[in-house]
N, C-alpha and C positions, 0 to 999 in steps of 0.2 A: 571674426563673426559671431553673431550673437545671436541665437532661437528667439524670434516675435511672432504676438497674436497677430493674425489675419489681420483685424481692423485696427494695429496701434497706427499712430498716426508720426508720418515721417518729420525728420528735422531738416533745413537747410545740408546740416552736414551726411546723412543719411541717403542708401538708397535700398530699397530691399531686392531681394532677390528670390523669385522662387525653386528650391531644387526639388529633383525627378521623382520625391516620394512627399512631393507637396509645403515639405515645411517651408520656411521662412523667415531670411538672415538678413540680416543688415549691413549694407557695407561701409566703415567709415570713411570718411574722409576728412581728413584733417583742417583744424580750423586755417592755418597757416596756407593750405594752398588752396581754401575757398579765400579768403583774401587778396591773395594777389589775382584769381580770378575775378572777384568782384571790382576789385582793380583795373584790369584789363577791358570788363566791360562797361567802368564807366569813361576809360580812354574813348571806346568805340564811341559812348554814348557821343564823346568831345567833340568826336571829328565827321560826324555826321551833324554837328552846329554848324565845324566850319563849312562844312559840303553846303547846307543849307544859308548862308557869310555869299561864300565865294559865288554860291549858285545867286544868290539877290545881287550881289553886284554885276555877274554876266547879264542878269536879265536891265539893271539898269544904266549900264554903259552900255546898253544895242549889241551887246556880243553873241548874244546868244548862237545867231545862226551865220558867227563866221567861217565854223566849222562844217561841210555840207554831206561828209558819209559818216556812217557812222565802222569803226574798226576800233572793236575795242581791243585786240592783241595789237596790230602794228602802228593804230596811229599814237600808243605811248612816246614814238618817238616822232618829234617836231620838223616840220621843213628843216635842214642842216648846208643851204646852199641858195645861191641866189633862183637857181633853175628851178628849185624845188621850192619858192617863195612864190615864185612869181606863174607857176603851176595851181596851187593852192586859191592865189588871188583872181584865176580864172575862174577856179571853179564858185567861186565869191560873187563876183563879175557877172556869172549867168541867174543868180536867185535877183526873182522880184526886190527884195531889200535893196539891192544896193542899185538896180534901175530906179527907183521909185523915191528913198530915200537918200541913200548916202553917193551920190553918183558923183566920178570927180575925186574921191576917197583915194589917195595915195598909198603906195606899199608902206611906208613909215607906218600910216594910220591903221591899214589893214592889219601889222602884225600886232598891232595892241590890241585889241578888241580880238586878233588869233588868240591873244596867251592868256585872257580873260576866261573864254571858254576852254582852252585847252588845259590850261591848269584845275577849270572844274571838274574836267572827263581825268585827270588823272592825276586826281585827290579820292575822285569814287573808286580808281584801281590801287589807288594805294591802303584805301576802307578794303577793300576784298582782302586785299592778301593779311591786314591787320587786323581780319576777323577768320579766315578761313588756319592760315598758318599758326596762331597760339591754339584753337578750338584744336587741331590736331592732334598735339602737344599734351596740352591739358587731359585729354580725351584719353591719349595713349598712357599718358601716366597716372594714371585713374584719380587726380584731382577734380571732375567731375563727373556726376551720377548720369545716369544711361539720360534719366527725365530730363536734367538740365539738359545733356547733348542734344536734345532733339528738341525743345525749344528754340536753344539755340538755331538750329541747322534751321527750322521753321523761321526764323528771325534771318537768318543768312540769305533764305529764297525769294524774301518779301526785298531783300538788296538786290540778287537780280533780277526780279522782277521791276525796282525800280529802272536797272539801267536801263530797262527795255519802254518802258513808259517813256523816258526822257529824252532815246530816241525817237517815239512816237510824237512828243512833243513838238520836237526838233522841225521832224518832215512835215508838221503841223504848218509854221512858218515855213516851208519853201512850195509850199504849191502857189500857183499863180494866182497874183493878187495880196498877196499875203506879204507883211512888210513887219509882222511878230509872229509870236506863237499860236495857239488859236487860245483863251483862254480857260475854258474849262480844263483841257490838257495840262494846262500850265498849276490850275488847281490841285489836279489829280496828282503830279505830281511833287507839289509840294506837302499836301494831304499824308500821300503813302510815307512821304521823311518824316514826317511827321510823329505816326503810326512805327515805323522801324526808330523813332529815337525814344519815343514814352511807353516802347516795347523793354527794349536795354534798360532803361533806369527801372523799369516794373524789375525786372527779374536783380537786378545787382540789390535795391533791397530790400529783395528778399531773400540774398543772401547773407544779411545779417540777421539776427532773431531780433524780433521787437522784443521793448523794454513793457509787459503787458501791464496795463494800468486796471483790469480787471476787463469785465466783457464787453464786448465790440456793442457799442452804442448806435442804435438802428438809423436815428437821425443823424448821425453822424457819417453812417458808411451811404446812406441816400442822398444825401448831398455833395456827398465827396463826388462821388460817382455820377447825379448829373451835372455839376459844375464843370468834370472833366469832359463829360459829351458837347457841353455845350462849349469848350475851351476848342476843342478838335470843328464844332463847325464854325464857329470862330478863325480860327486858322485856317479853314476853307474856303470861307469868304472872301477874306484877306486875300488870296490866293488869287480870288476871280476880279479885287481890287486890282491888285500888280497887274491881272495878264491883259485886262481892259484900260488901264491905265487911269481908272478912275481917279485915283489922284493929285492927277494935273486941274481935273478938275472941282469948282465948289470950294474954292482954295480959302474960307473963313469957317469961324466956327462964335456960338453956335447953330451959325444958319445959313441955310443950303438956299444962297439966291434970295434972302431976307425973309425966307420961311424957316422956320423948323423942321416942319411936311410940306416937301414941297407936292406941290396940285396934281392929279393922279393922271392928268395931260400930260406931265413929263414922267413921274413915272412908271406909266403903261406906252408906253407909246408905238413898240416895236411890235408887229405882228409877223410871227404867232403871239395870242400874248407869255409863253410860258418864255419865251427869249429875253422878255422883259429883266429874267433873274440872272440873267448874263451875260446880252452883249449891250444893257441897260444901261450905263454909266451912273447916271444920276438914282436910279434903282440900285443898283449895284455898293454903290457906297454910305445911302442912307441902310441899307440894311447891315453893313459892316458897323454903321455907326450906332443905330439902335440894340445890337446884339452889343457893342460896347458899352452901353451903361446898365443895359442888362443883367452883364456879368459883373460888374461895378457891384450894382443892387445886391446881387445874388451872391456876392462873398463877403458881404458886410452882413445879413442878414444871415448869411451863414456860421459866422463866425459871435457873432451874436449868440445867438442858439449854442452854441458850446462853451458860452462864457462858465467858468465851472469847473470843466471837467480836460483831461489830459490832453483831446485834442486841438482847446481853444487856441494854442501856442502858434501850430502849424496855420488855424483857418486865421488868424490872425496876420501872420506873417501872407499866407496866402492873399488877402484880401489888399493887403498893401503893396505887393507886389501886380497885383489887378489893378490897382488905380494907378498906381506907376503908369502900365502899360497903355490906359489909355489915354491919361496926359502927354506922353510921349509920341503916341498916335496921332493928338491933335498938333502939337508942336509942326510933326513930321506934314501933316496939314496943311498947316499955313506957311510954310517955308516952301510948297510945292516939290516935299521929295526930296531934298539934297540928297547926293550919295551915305553918307554920313549916317544922315539921321533913316533910312531904310533901312541902312541895315542894324540901328542899332535899335529899332524896333523890331524886325524879324530873329533876331537875337533871340531880344528879351519876350520875345512868345516864346520862343521856345523852354524860357526860364520858366516863365509862368507855365507850361505844359506841364514839364520836368518834375516841380513843386506841387501840379495838382497829383500827379502819376503818385509820390511818396506818397501825400494828405488821403488820400485812398484806397493806396493798399497798407499804410499805418491802422488809419481806423477801422479797416476792415478784422486789421488783426487786435483790436483792442487798445492798440497805443497812444 
């Protein structure tokens, strides 16, 4: 232990301890331990991306309502007998989606959509175990500081909240007259997953000391943070597009039904006015398109403004990823959202988000 001044900054390998006599000491965490912790957190982030991908596949295959109950523990065991399968099928046949969309579905077809939803939930259970068991182990061995442990526990709490939001989303699709989940709740589910992913990437990035290249550049910090906020907003809008199936309409580019900007009579046809931003597929898709253009323009300007600085390389990569994501979105739209394109677009969004988090974190450190 080393005695430290009260205002001494902490490094990722130190945690400050205050003794009863008011002295502050540092508990040193071995770099090898932090490397293991950092690898573990990146693995968790990869599992979140897998969850997002499987969740997207569940949505695109119309499988999300195949399991009509929320059983966090006992639901881990799938039906193991013919009678158990028939019982699950009967529950599905009682909901509006079956009556209005899938009437006449065979048991074999039901097993396919059930497998997608069960796999999504099972992956969530795996993610929970992959989070809490190593967390306890690392904490018990002193491989992580108290501050880092509390940060990770907060992220874990978000994961628990995500499970509850997921069930509320599914429950919205079981209501009378509903054949899919509510778009707003799907948006919340996707956005919360993105917050968890971004938090994990941010923490893992911070565990490796940055190579400083001078004082932080104000325009780099502000630009990186604004861009990160816009990425979150675009992901939320993408959730609305997915939830309202707006990607299955206006499958042309750059025009929407022959116009770059649809008429107000199409953009604001829903009453009350505010519901246009959620339930009007024309406005939902238009907003997603316009913000995509804005994101690309901002990313290119941001990279240009940092030319000659240490942050330029990251900003340039980020601009390239953003442009690639927009092109991929256009292809997905033109093809009317085939499974492979929809999933690739969703996964690539996580890549853009992850890079945006790293860029914002490192810019704030002067790297």
